[in-house]
C-alpha positions in Angstrom: -65.7 -50.4 -27.7 -64.3 -50.7 -24.3 -66.0 -48.9 -21.4 -64.3 -46.2 -19.4 -64.1 -48.6 -16.5 -62.3 -51.2 -18.5 -59.9 -48.7 -19.9 -59.1 -47.4 -16.4 -58.5 -51.0 -15.3 -56.2 -51.7 -18.2 -54.2 -48.5 -17.5 -53.9 -49.5 -13.8 -52.6 -52.9 -14.7 -50.1 -51.4 -17.1 -48.8 -49.0 -14.5 -48.7 -51.8 -11.9 -46.6 -54.0 -14.2 -44.3 -51.1 -14.9 -44.0 -50.3 -11.2 -43.2 -53.9 -10.4 -40.6 -54.0 -13.1 -38.9 -50.9 -11.8 -38.9 -52.3 -8.3 -37.4 -55.5 -9.4 -34.7 -53.7 -11.3 -34.0 -51.7 -8.2 -33.6 -54.8 -6.0 -30.1 -55.9 -5.1 -29.6 -59.2 -7.0 -26.4 -59.9 -5.0 -28.4 -60.5 -1.9 -30.0 -63.6 -3.4 -26.7 -65.0 -4.5 -25.1 -64.3 -1.1 -28.0 -66.1 0.7 -27.6 -69.1 -1.6 -23.9 -69.4 -0.8 -24.6 -68.8 2.9 -27.2 -71.6 2.9 -24.7 -73.9 1.2 -22.0 -73.0 3.8 -24.4 -73.6 6.8 -25.4 -77.0 5.3 -21.8 -78.3 4.8 -20.6 -76.8 8.1 -23.4 -78.6 10.0 -22.5 -81.8 8.2 -18.8 -81.4 9.2 -17.6 -81.4 5.6 -14.3 -79.5 6.2 -13.2 -79.8 2.6 -16.2 -77.9 1.2 -16.1 -75.4 4.2 -12.5 -74.5 3.3 -13.4 -74.3 -0.4 -16.1 -71.7 0.4 -13.8 -69.8 2.9 -10.2 -70.5 2.0 -8.8 -68.1 4.6 -10.0 -70.5 7.3 -7.8 -73.3 6.1 -4.6 -71.2 6.7 -5.6 -70.8 10.4 -4.8 -74.2 11.9 -6.0 -73.1 15.3 -9.6 -72.6 14.1 -11.9 -75.6 14.6 -15.2 -76.7 13.2 -17.5 -77.9 15.9 -21.3 -78.3 16.5 -23.8 -76.6 14.3 -24.5 -73.0 13.4 -28.3 -72.8 13.0 -30.7 -73.4 10.2 -30.2 -72.2 6.7 -33.7 -71.0 6.3 -33.3 -68.4 9.0 -30.5 -66.4 7.2 -30.9 -62.7 6.7 -28.7 -60.8 4.3 -27.9 -57.1 4.4 -25.4 -54.9 2.7 -22.9 -52.9 4.8 -22.7 -49.6 2.9 -19.5 -48.5 4.7 -17.5 -51.5 3.4 -19.6 -52.6 0.4 -19.6 -56.1 1.8 -22.7 -58.3 2.4 -23.4 -59.7 5.8 -25.3 -62.9 6.2 -26.6 -63.3 9.7 -27.1 -66.9 10.7 -28.0 -66.5 14.4 -28.5 -63.0 15.8 -28.4 -64.1 19.4 -25.1 -65.9 19.0 -23.8 -63.1 16.7 -22.9 -65.7 14.0 -22.3 -63.9 10.7 -20.7 -64.6 7.3 -19.0 -61.8 5.3 -19.1 -61.8 1.5 -17.6 -59.4 -1.0 -18.3 -58.8 -4.7 -15.3 -58.6 -7.0 -14.9 -56.4 -10.0 -16.5 -58.9 -12.4 -19.5 -59.6 -10.1 -18.2 -62.8 -8.5 -19.2 -63.3 -4.9 -16.7 -64.7 -2.4 -16.8 -65.4 1.3 -14.0 -63.6 3.1 -14.7 -63.9 6.8 -17.0 -65.1 9.5 -18.0 -64.1 13.1 -18.7 -66.7 15.8 -18.7 -69.6 13.4 -15.3 -71.2 14.1 -13.7 -71.8 17.5 -10.1 -71.5 18.7 -8.5 -74.6 20.0 -8.6 -74.7 23.8 -5.0 -73.6 24.4 -5.2 -70.7 22.0 -8.5 -69.6 23.4 -7.3 -69.6 27.0 -4.2 -67.6 26.1 -6.3 -65.1 24.2 -8.6 -64.6 27.2 -5.6 -64.2 29.6 -4.0 -61.7 27.3 -7.1 -59.5 27.0 -7.8 -60.3 23.3 -11.4 -58.9 22.5 -12.5 -62.2 21.0 -16.1 -61.1 20.7 -15.2 -58.1 18.5 -12.7 -59.6 16.2 -13.6 -61.8 13.2 -12.8 -65.5 13.2 -10.0 -65.0 10.6 -8.5 -62.1 12.6 -8.4 -64.2 15.7 -7.0 -67.2 14.0 -4.2 -65.2 12.5 -3.6 -63.3 15.7 -3.2 -66.5 17.7 -0.9 -68.2 15.1 1.9 -69.8 17.1 4.4 -68.3 14.6 2.6 -65.0 14.3 3.7 -61.6 15.5 1.4 -61.4 18.5 2.7 -64.7 20.0 6.3 -63.6 19.2 5.5 -60.4 21.1 4.3 -62.3 24.1 7.4 -64.5 24.0 9.9 -61.6 23.6 8.3 -59.5 26.3 9.5 -61.7 29.1 6.3 -63.7 29.4 8.5 -66.8 29.5 11.8 -65.4 30.7 11.4 -66.5 34.3 14.2 -69.0 34.4 17.6 -67.3 34.7 21.0 -68.9 34.4 23.9 -67.3 36.4 27.4 -68.3 35.5 29.5 -69.0 38.6 32.8 -69.9 36.9 34.6 -73.2 36.8 37.0 -75.3 38.9 39.7 -77.9 38.0 41.4 -80.6 40.0 43.9 -83.4 39.7 43.7 -86.5 42.0 45.0 -90.0 42.0 41.9 -91.0 40.1 42.5 -88.5 37.3 41.7 -84.9 36.3 38.4 -83.1 36.2 36.9 -79.7 35.2 33.5 -78.6 36.6 31.5 -75.7 35.3 29.4 -74.3 38.1 26.2 -72.2 37.5 22.8 -71.6 39.1 19.3 -71.5 37.6 16.6 -69.4 39.3 12.9 -69.6 39.0 11.7 -66.0 39.3 8.0 -66.8 38.8 5.2 -67.6 41.2 4.7 -71.0 39.6 6.6 -74.2 40.1 8.5 -75.4 37.1 9.0 -79.1 36.3 12.4 -80.3 35.3 10.8 -82.2 32.5 9.8 -79.0 30.8 13.3 -77.7 30.2 17.0 -78.6 29.7 20.3 -76.8 29.8 23.0 -76.6 27.1 26.5 -75.7 28.2 28.7 -74.5 25.4 32.5 -74.2 26.1 35.2 -72.6 24.1 38.9 -71.7 24.2 39.0 -68.1 25.4 42.1 -67.1 23.4 40.9 -68.4 20.1 37.2 -68.7 20.4 37.3 -72.3 19.2 34.2 -74.1 20.4 34.2 -77.5 22.1 31.4 -80.1 22.0 28.3 -78.9 23.9 27.0 -80.7 26.9 23.3 -81.2 27.7 22.0 -81.4 31.3 18.4 -82.3 32.3 16.4 -79.7 34.2 15.6 -79.9 37.9 12.2 -79.2 39.5 12.2 -75.6 40.8 9.7 -74.2 43.3 8.6 -70.6 43.0 11.5 -68.2 43.5 13.9 -71.2 44.1 17.5 -71.2 42.9 19.5 -74.4 42.4 23.1 -75.1 41.6 24.1 -77.1 38.5 27.4 -78.8 37.7 28.7 -79.8 34.3 31.9 -81.9 34.3 34.3 -82.2 31.4 37.7 -83.7 32.2 39.0 -83.3 28.6 39.2 -79.5 29.2 41.6 -79.7 32.1 44.6 -78.2 30.3 42.5 -75.2 29.1 41.1 -74.7 32.6 44.5 -74.9 34.2 45.8 -72.2 31.9 42.6 -70.1 32.5 41.9 -70.3 28.8 38.4 -71.5 29.1 34.9 -69.8 28.9 31.4 -71.1 28.7 27.8 -70.1 28.2 24.6 -71.6 29.5 21.3 -71.7 27.5 18.0 -72.8 28.8 15.8 -74.7 26.3 12.1 -75.6 26.8 10.7 -79.0 25.9 7.0 -78.0 25.5 5.2 -79.2 22.4 4.6 -75.6 21.4 5.3 -72.1 22.7 1.5 -71.8 23.2 1.6 -74.7 25.7 4.5 -73.1 27.5 2.8 -69.7 27.7 -0.3 -71.3 29.1 1.5 -73.3 31.7 4.0 -70.7 32.8 3.2 -67.3 31.3 2.4 -64.4 33.5 -0.5 -62.3 32.1 -1.8 -59.0 33.2 -4.7 -58.9 30.8 -3.3 -55.8 29.0 -1.0 -57.7 26.6 -3.2 -57.2 23.6 -3.6 -53.5 24.1 0.1 -53.1 24.7 0.8 -55.1 21.5 -1.5 -52.7 19.5 0.3 -49.7 21.0 3.7 -51.2 20.0 2.4 -51.5 16.4 1.5 -47.9 16.3 4.9 -46.8 17.7 6.8 -49.0 15.2 5.3 -47.3 12.2 7.9 -45.3 10.3 7.5 -41.6 10.8 6.7 -39.5 7.8 9.9 -38.2 6.2 8.2 -35.8 3.9 5.4 -33.9 5.8 4.8 -31.7 2.8 4.0 -34.5 0.4 0.7 -33.8 -1.4 -1.0 -36.2 -3.8 -3.8 -35.6 -6.2 -4.0 -38.7 -8.4 -6.3 -40.7 -10.6 -6.1 -44.0 -12.4 -6.4 -47.7 -12.0 -7.0 -49.7 -8.8 -7.8 -53.3 -9.3 -10.9 -53.5 -11.5 -11.6 -49.8 -11.2 -10.3 -47.4 -13.8 -11.7 -44.3 -12.2 -10.0 -44.3 -8.8 -9.2 -40.9 -7.3 -6.5 -40.6 -4.7 -5.8 -37.5 -2.6 -3.5 -36.9 0.4 -2.3 -33.8 2.4 0.9 -34.4 4.2 0.4 -31.4 6.5 -2.6 -32.9 8.1 -1.8 -36.6 7.3 -5.3 -37.0 5.9 -6.4 -38.4 2.6 -9.1 -40.2 0.7 -9.4 -42.8 -2.1 -12.6 -43.3 -4.1 -13.2 -46.1 -6.6 -16.1 -48.0 -8.2 -16.7 -51.7 -8.0 -19.7 -53.4 -9.6 -21.3 -50.0 -10.1 -21.0 -49.2 -6.4 -18.9 -46.1 -5.3 -16.5 -46.7 -2.4 -14.8 -44.2 -0.2 -11.8 -44.9 2.1 -9.6 -42.8 4.3 -5.8 -42.6 3.9 -2.9 -42.2 6.3 0.8 -42.1 5.7 2.6 -45.4 6.4 6.1 -44.5 5.4 7.9 -42.6 2.7 11.6 -43.0 1.8 12.7 -40.3 -0.6 16.0 -42.1 -1.3 14.3 -45.2 -2.8 10.9 -43.5 -3.8 9.2 -46.2 -1.7 5.8 -45.0 -0.5 3.4 -46.9 1.8 -0.1 -45.6 2.4 -2.6 -47.1 4.9 -6.2 -47.4 4.0 -9.1 -47.3 6.5 -12.8 -47.6 6.4 -14.7 -44.4 7.1 -15.5 -45.8 10.6 -11.8 -46.1 11.3 -11.1 -49.9 10.8 -7.9 -50.7 9.1 -8.3 -52.2 5.6 -4.8 -52.6 4.1 -1.7 -51.1 2.6 -0.8 -49.4 -0.7 2.8 -50.5 -1.2 4.6 -48.9 -4.2 6.9 -46.3 -5.6 6.2 -42.6 -6.0 8.3 -41.2 -8.9 7.9 -38.7 -11.7 4.2 -38.1 -10.9 3.3 -41.8 -10.9 2.4 -43.9 -7.8 2.2 -47.6 -8.6 2.5 -50.9 -6.8 0.3 -53.5 -5.0 -2.5 -53.0 -2.5 -2.8 -55.8 0.1 -5.8 -56.0 2.4 -5.9 -57.7 5.9 -7.2 -60.9 4.3 -4.2 -61.2 2.1 -6.0 -60.2 -1.1 -3.9 -58.2 -3.6 -4.7 -55.9 -6.5 -2.4 -53.8 -8.7 -2.7 -50.0 -8.8 -1.3 -47.3 -11.0 -2.2 -43.7 -10.3 -0.9 -40.6 -12.0 -1.1 -36.9 -11.3 -4.2 -35.1 -12.5 
């Protein structure tokens, strides 16, 4: 027969084992998986293995201006925490340098790296333009910065279109014609002005003169003229001769246009060399995006829906058009997620409805793009990383 002391010890051990089992079940197993992937990423990054780096973070491969350079700390120092506001896992590599990796868990429990902070570096030209334009490079993720500074992206187009490079101006001065003993000649006369505070090299631009018959609009072959060095605020006269147009000029049946073309290897190089920056360009760009959003055409639209969103079959979707406020909730891997909703646009004639999703802290997540018809809202949700999931929501 066991003594009372032995029985108490046995009960204690049983309770201890049960408690440990409960604690182990309550642990977040995803953290271990995330740390394992983060360790692997740090190792291949420090080895300079671009192929595997891009396999682990495919979004980085699409950003050609993001570079892999140096090392990013030691794998054994990684700390993993879950961001309850987004449901993502954050693996901190170096707290001092704010180097972090961002992971998400999909509907079937798979773990994927979707972003990074302070790990990749912009190429020197892109980085300098970003700093000049007031881009908050310390606040944006690496992928966000890479996409923002894409030479063919919307932000660079915005800089180009908002007269950051429109400082060379061509002024049409007409044309003259003459006949001498040596033959006939027609000369198009125009000026080009440098309206910037920087000198412009003639090697960086050229001029295309396009002539046409005024009465019919028929175009003649174009003529290309090399640029001329221009000092700040200097204006120079250009002449383009074309004897074959004498009869048209004589009858005053001739017109022409002048186009300035730049020889820079890329628009980024030209922006860096000649762009005029105030430091407010990024903020102005963000304001322009807000202004360009289509106004709500149905301010009384009210939605109270439920249904399927990606891997979640219990999504709940509500929206009040009077206040332009809404909420969507859904479950992924047993975790409940809540997001805010705002109206993007609504066209009653086509039933097209775009709703914008935000984290509870206010950061933009992505767009629900679909149709709202006969009590059903269905389409595709696309997040800022390019990820897409189908949705189909019906009235409760």
